[in-house]
N, C-alpha and C positions, 0 to 999 in steps of 0.2 A: 460816400458820406451822407448822413441824413440831411435833408433840406432844412434850412433855418426856419424857425417858427414864425408864423405870421403874427402881426400885432393882435393881441387879445387871446391868442391860443397858447396852451401849456407847452413847455419845451418837450421834445420827444425823449423817451427813456432809452438809455444806452444799455443793452443786455451784457451781463458779465460773461466772459468766455467760459465755455464748458471745460471741466477738467479733462485732461488727456487720458487715454486708455491706460498708459503705464502708471499714472498717479492712482487711478482706480485700483489697479492690481496691487500696487504697493499698500494702499489702504486696506484692501481685503487681506493681504498677508499680515499686516499689523493687527487686524481684527482677530485673525486666527490665533496669532501669538498671544494677544490679550486674553481671549477666551480660554485657551489651553492653560496659560499661566494662572488664570483665576481659579480654574478647577484644581490644578495642582496645589495652589495655595490653600484651597478649602480642604484638600486631602491632608496636607501637612498640619493644618490646625486641629484636625481630629486625632492627631498623634498616631501616625502609622508606626510600625516597628522600626527600630534603628537600622535594620538591614534593608529598609526601603526608605532611606532618608529623604529623597526627593518626592516620594509617592508615585514614582513612575511605574513600578510593578503593578500597583493597584489600578493605576490609570489604564494600563494595557489589558489587564485581565478582567476588568469589570466593564461589561458592555454598556451598562447604564451610565457610568462615569464618562465613557467616550461619547455617548449620545448627548450628554449634558454639555460637553465641551463643544460639540458641533452646533448645537442649538444656540449656545451662548455666543459662539463666534459669528454665526449667521445673523443673530440679532444685532450685535455690535457693528458688523459690516453694513447691514441695511440701515441702521440708525445713522451711522456716519455718512453714508452716501446720500441719504435723504436730507441731511443738513449741510451738504457740500463740504464735509471735512476733508475730502480728497483734494481741495484746492491748495494752491501753493502756500498760502498763509497759515493754513491749519495742519497740513500734512506733517510738517516737521515736529509740531507739538504732539501730534498723535503717535508718531514714531518714537518720540522721546518717552512718552508715557508707556508705550509697549515695552521698550527696552528697560525702562525703570521697573516695570512689573516683573520682567524676566530676571533682572538682577535680584529683586526681592525674593523671588521664588527659588532661584538657583544658588544664591550666595547668603543673603542676610538671614532668612528664616532657618535654612539648614545649619548655619553657623551657630545661631542662638540655640537651636534644638540640640546640636552636638555638645555645646558647652553645658547645657542643662543636663544632658545625659551623663556627662562626665561627673558632674556634681552628684547626681543621683547614684551613680556607681560607687562613689566614695561613701555616701551615706549607707548604701547596702553593705559595703565592706565593713563599716563600723558595726552594723547590725549582725553581720556574720561573725565578727569577733565576739560580740556579746553572746550570740547563740551558742557558739562552741564552748564558751566558758560557763554558760548555764549548765550544759551537760556535765562538765567537769565538777561543778559545784555539787550537783546532785549525786554524782558518783562518790565524792568524798564525804558527803553528808547523807547517808542512806535513809535517815528517818526524817529529813526535812521535807515538807510538802510545798512550802512557798519559799521563794528567794526574793529579796528586795534589792533595790539599786545599791544601797549601802553595804549589803552583804557581798556583792560581787565586784563593785568598782570603788577604787580609792587606794591610797598608799598602803602597801602590804597586802592588798586583796588580789583576786584573780586577774583583774585588769586595773592598771594604774589610773587610767582616765579614758573617757570617750569624748573627743573634741567635736563641738558643734560645727557643722559645715554650712548649713543653710538656715541657721537659727533654730534647728530642731532640738527638742528636749527629750533625751533618751529616758528620763525618769518616767515618761508617760507609758513606757512599755512594761513597767513594773507595777506591782509584784507579779511574778510569774509562777504558775502552778506546775507541779511536777508532771501531771498527766495531760497538760494542755499542749497544743501544737505550737510551741514557741518558734518553730521554724517558719510558721505562717504569719509572722509579725507584720503589722502595718503601722506606719508612722505618719502622723499628720503634721505637715509643715506649717509655719506661721501663716502663710497665705491661704491655707485650707486644702492644698493639694496633698494627696495621699501617695506614699511610697510603700509598695508591697515588697517584702523581702523575698518571698517566693509566691508561686501561684496559690491563690486562696482556695480553701475547700468550700463546698457548699454549706450554707447555714444548717445547723442541726434543727430538727423539728421540735415543736413545743413539747414539753414533758420532761421527765427525768431520764437523762442519758446515763446508762450504767456501763462501766468498763471493768473487766476483770483481767488482771495481768497474769502472765504465766506462773509467777511465784505465789499467786493467791490473793494479792492485795486488790482491793476493790474501790472504785471511785464512783460517786453518784452526784451528778450536776443537774440542776433544774434550768431548763431553757425556755425563754419566751421571746418571740419575734427573732429567733435565730441567735440570741445572745444569752449568756448566763444571767439569770434573773430569779433569785430565790436561794434556797439553802444548798450548800455543798457539803458533802461528807465523804471521808475516806476511812476505810476499814483495813485492818491487818488480816493476814491469812486465816487467823482463828476466829474472825468475825468481830473482834473488839474494836471500839471506836479509836481511830488514829488521829483524826483531825476534823474540824468543821469550820465553816465560814458562811457569809451571806453576800450575795451579789445583787446589784440593782442596775439594770440596763447595761450589763457588761462590765461594770466596775465593782471592785471589792469595797464593801462598806463595813465599818466596824472591825473588830479584831479577827485574826485568822488563828484559831486555837490549835495547838499541838497538844495531844492528850498522851501522857506517859502511861506506862504499864500500871503504875500505882494510882492512876486517876487524877494526877495533878495536871493543870492546864497552863500553857505558856502561849503568849501572843507572839507568833512568829514575826510580825511586822516590827516589833520592838525588842523582843527577847529571844530571837531565834537561836542564837548560839547557846545560851543558857538552857533553853528548852531541849535542844538536841543532846546536850551533855546529860541532862536529867533523864531523857528517854533512854540513852545508851545504858546508863546505870541501872534503870529500872528493868530494861529488857534483859540485861545480863543476870540480874538477881533472880528474875522470873524463870530464866532458862537453865540456870545452874543446877537446880534440883533435878530436873528432867534429864539434863545432859549427863550428870553424874550417874544417875540410875541407868541410863542407856549404855554408858561406857562399861559399867560393871557387868551388865547382862551380856554385852559383846564379848568381854573377856571370859565370861563363864560359858559361852557357847549358846546362849539363849538369843539367837539372832532375830527371831520375830519380835520378841519382847524388846530387844534393843532398838529395832526399827520403829516400833510404836512410840517409845520414850523419846528417841532422837527426833522423830517427826514433830512431837509436841514442843520440844525444845527449839526446833527450827521455826515453828510458828511464832514462838515468843521472841526469837532473835534471828530473823532470816538473814542478817548480814554476817553471821558467824560462819566462816568458811570451814572451820574445823569440824563443825557439826555435820556438814555435808560429806566430808571425807569419812567420818566415822560411820555414817549411815551407808555410804557406798561400800565400805569394807563388809558391813553386815549383809548387804545385798549380794556381794560377790560370793560370800560364804553360802548363800542360798541359791547360787548359780543364776541370779537375776542380773545378767550382764548388761542388758539394755538399761535397767534402772540404775545400775552402778555407774554406767557411762554418764548418765544425766547428772548424777551427784558429783562424780569426779570433775566434770566440766565446771560445775558451779564452785567446787572447791578451788579450782585453778583460776576462776574468773573468766572462763572461756565459753564459747558455744561450739557446736560441732559443724561449723561452717568454714569455708575457705578463708584463710587470713591468719591462722594461728599456728605457731610452732609447738605442737603438742609434746608433752613429755613422752618418753619412749613407752611407758606402760599404757598411756592413753592411745597412742598410735596403734599399738598392738590390739587393744580392745576394739577400736573403731574399725580397724582392718578386718578383724574377725566378724564384727557385726555386718560389714559390707558383704563378706562372703556368705553369711547366713541369709541375708536379704536376697542375694542373687540366687541362692539355691532354693529359696522359698518363692521365687517368681516375682520379686520386687526389684526389677532392674533400675528403676528411677531412684529408689532409696539407696541401692548399692552404689550407683554412680555418684550420688552425693557424698557417700562415705569415702569412696575411692578418690574423688577429687580433693576432698579435705585433706586426706592423708598425702596425696601427691604434692599439694602445696606445702604441707609441713615437711615432707621429705626434701623438697627443693630448698627450703629454708635451712635444713641441716646439711645437705650435700654441698651447697655452694661454699660455705665456710670451710668444710672439710677439704675441698679441692684447693681453696686458697692456702690452707695450712699443709698442703701436699699429702693429705691422707687420702690418696686416690683409691686405695683398696676399700677403705671404710665407706667412701662415697658410693662406689660401685655396689657394695653389698647392700646399702640402704636402698639404692635405686632398683636393684634387681627385684626386691620383694614387691615393690609397688608396680613395677612395669609388668610383672606377671599377671596382675589383675586389672591394671589400668594403663594400657599402652598409650600414653599421651606424647605429643611431639616434643614438648619441653623436656620431659624426662629422658627420652632417647638422646636429645641433643646434649643434655648435661652429662649423661653417661659417656657419650662420645668424647666430650672434653676430658673426662677422667681417663678413658682408655687411650686417648691421644697422648696424654702426658706420660702414660706408662709404656709408650712405644708400641701399643697394640694397634697398628695402623689398620689392619683388616677389620677388627672389631669396631674401631672408631668410624671407619668409612661406612660400615653397615648401620651403625646408629644414626649417623647424619642422614644417610639415605632413607632410613625408616622415619626419621623426624620430618623430612621433606614430604614423604608420602602421606603421613598422618596429617600434616599440615594441609595438604591438598584435599583431604577428606574432611577437614574441619575438626579433627580430633585433637584439640588444643585445650590446655587448661585456661589460657587467657587468649581467646581469639583476637582481642583488640591489639595484641602485640605482634600480629602477623607481619605487618610491614617492617617491624624492627628486626625480625628474626630471619626471614627468608634469605636475604643477601648474606647475612653473617654465616648461616649454615652452609650455603654454597661455598663461601670463602674458606671456611674451615675444612670442608671436605676436599677442596682443591689442594690444600696444603698436604693432607694425609695421602692423597692420591699421588702427589708429586714425590713425597718421601718413599712411597711404595713403588715408584718407578712408572706409574701410569700417567705419563706426560699429556697424552691426548685427553684423558678424563679430567686432569687438572686444568688444562687450558679451557675446556668446556665449562667447568665450574667458575673459573675466574671471569670468563666472558659473560656468563649469566649473572654473576654478582654485580657487575659494573652498574647497570641501570637500577638494580634493586638497592644498591648502596646509596643512591641519591635520595631514596625515600626513608633511609634509616638514620637514627640518631646515634648509633654506636659504630658505624662503619662509613668511611668516606670512600668516594669513587677512586681516589688515588691508590688505595691499597690493592684491590683486585686488578686494576689497570696495570700497576707496576709489576705484579706477579704474573700476569698474562705475558708481559714483555719478557720477563726472565725465562718463563717456560718455553716461549717460542724461540728465544735465543738458544736454549738448551736443545731444542729440536733442530737447530741449525738454520733457522730462517730469520736472521736478524733484520733483514730489510722489511719483511712483513711485520715483525715485532715493533719496529720503530714507527712504521706507518700507522699501525693500529693505536699505538700509544699516543701519537700526535693527534689522531682523530678523536680518541676518548678524552684526552686531556690536552687541549690546544696550548695552554700556558699556565704556569703556576707562579707568575710574578705577583709579588705582594708589595703594594705601594712603590712600585718601581724597583724593588730590590729582590733579586732571585735568591730566595732562602730555602725553598722547599726541596727535600731530597730528590723528588721526581724531576726537578729541573736538570739534574745531572744526567738522568736517563734521556731526556729530551735534547741534550746537547746544548742547553742554554748556559750552563756554567761548568767549570772544571772541578775536580775533586778538591783542589786547594781552596777554591772559592767557597765550596760547600762547607768545608771544615771551618773556615773563618766565619761564615754566616751562622753555622750551627752552634758556635761557641758563644754567640750573643745570648744574653739572658732572656730576651724576648722570644728566642727560638730554641731555647735549651732542650725542649722536649723533642726536637728533631735529631739530637745527637746520636741516640742508639740506631735509629733508622738510617741516618747518614753513613755511619760506620758500616752497617750491614750492606747497604747498597753498593758502597765503594768496594767492599770485600767481594761481593758477588760479581762485580764487573772484572775485578782482578782474577777471580776464579775462571770466569768465561774466557779470559785472555790467556789462561794457563799459568799465571803467576801465583802459585799456591802459597808461597812464602808471604807475599804481601797480603794475600787474602786472609790467611790465618791471623796475622797481626790485627787486621780490621775486625775479624769475627770475635777475637778475644776482647777487643775494645768495646764492641757492642754488648758483650756479655757482662762487662764491668759496670754498666750503667744501671742504677737502681730504679730509674724512672721509666724503664721499659716494661711493657705488659708481658704477661706470661707467654702468649703465643709468639711474640717477637723473640723472646729468649729461647724458646724451643726451636724456632727457625734458625737462629744464629748458632745454637748448639749443634743442630743437624748439619748445617753448612760447614762448621769447623770439623766435625767428625768425618764428613765426606772428603774434605780437603786433606786431612791427615791420612786418610786411607790411600791417597795418591802416592804416599811415600816421601813427599817433600815436606821438610820442616823448616821453619824460619831460622835464620842465623841467631 
């Protein structure tokens, strides 16, 4: 103990105990936590993408950010040690601050940002609705240049209403001009924050921006500082004025004039509907004379004269599809098939791209053009034509198969497969051949589809994961019917993992059929072991209701019948009857099997392939010579 102070001397100072090593280490850990959390908070505040909600990806990938966290942590640790924050009285407060910062970074801020993101998504959803309906409005009003909020939204309009979610005013998006990128909308919220509907394009340079559309219409917009600022004019294909307006710093000022063929002007912002009706009337009257002359010349065999007059009529009224058809007929008479295709497509309201079900005459013309392009050394152009026809053929063949016109579907598919062997076409023809009991042809088509798929020769490569398992599954069935049990087992085995990635095939289907094929091969023990490994259990909410539960031995046939009769599992009834019948057939009880197969065939909610399987099973059982009583 220190000696007592002598009279007249100051009392000796008692030194505070130094913090222990472990308290220093705890404080350093807290400082690292505070430094890291602070940097993550800064990253979050600059709004990282939602797929990096915590900012951790940017933290790990950016060396500068990591260095900032180290420097900040070292500074906090040194500052605290210098001020003895590691002592008993201060350490718990520092740790509390560290964990508070951590909760703020990991919970509070991400929750607020996620909530805001959901609201922003809702606003973009409203903008998406409006954008889609703007397109429909211009399609239905071919001579309107501007659309206002009241044109588009309200009772009896394209959209009944657009509800405000964050106080936003959707009127600020309008009026919208036909040639503008309305998909690039931006909306300013009351607090000043901007929501972009899609990624914004770079600002246009100063000057007059000129656009010419494929149909000949032309738009001229004056830009200053990246925004419309000055006169705007639109012209029809023949060069006559269609509309004009004035912008100031990106906003429309004054009227937006729509100019009819006879020179009258209507303000689209207030009289848009009346102006469009007047334009249609003036365009029709201006085109009638030329159109009448062109049709007369067409009937008289003066095809070049007809084309000249009809072209002038189209310039006066480019929305009249009948004019394009008449000019296409004249071009066909002059053997200008390429020009005729362009006009026929316009007459049908189509383009020569994938996505349309072309009329038969157009399919033939585009197919012929593809062959000409191929012969002329234009494989890219030929491929575009063949793919367009392939898609159109699929749109025709699928309904034909559904209506059991298998021969018609095969005939349509044969023509396009000869020039465009694509995986989907072979698979679809395989479906038709399978339904006609041409098992060899169906197997060849499925095999070819899988080979083309491996080479990337698909009409829609994005559907790869949906198709592979299904094609193996279908080929497994035709191989089984043809007596190739080993090949069928191989296909069903391959389809099991692929079915897990598909939206149209569940793993239960190929797994169950692998079980049946292995049983037919006489190896029931292996069949049951593989089924148990592939499908450990099919219990649903504690109730065994799935038909595969019967194969696993989890329920009896009577229990499956009872479960399948329930409305919630009614879709299982055809498969339940089929599976029970197949088990009877394997046991040699053909009479009971035939009763079950007929029951499976009686259900209307079964798909076509299940019906074919049940029909084949019934025929095979009847061939045994045993008939039910």
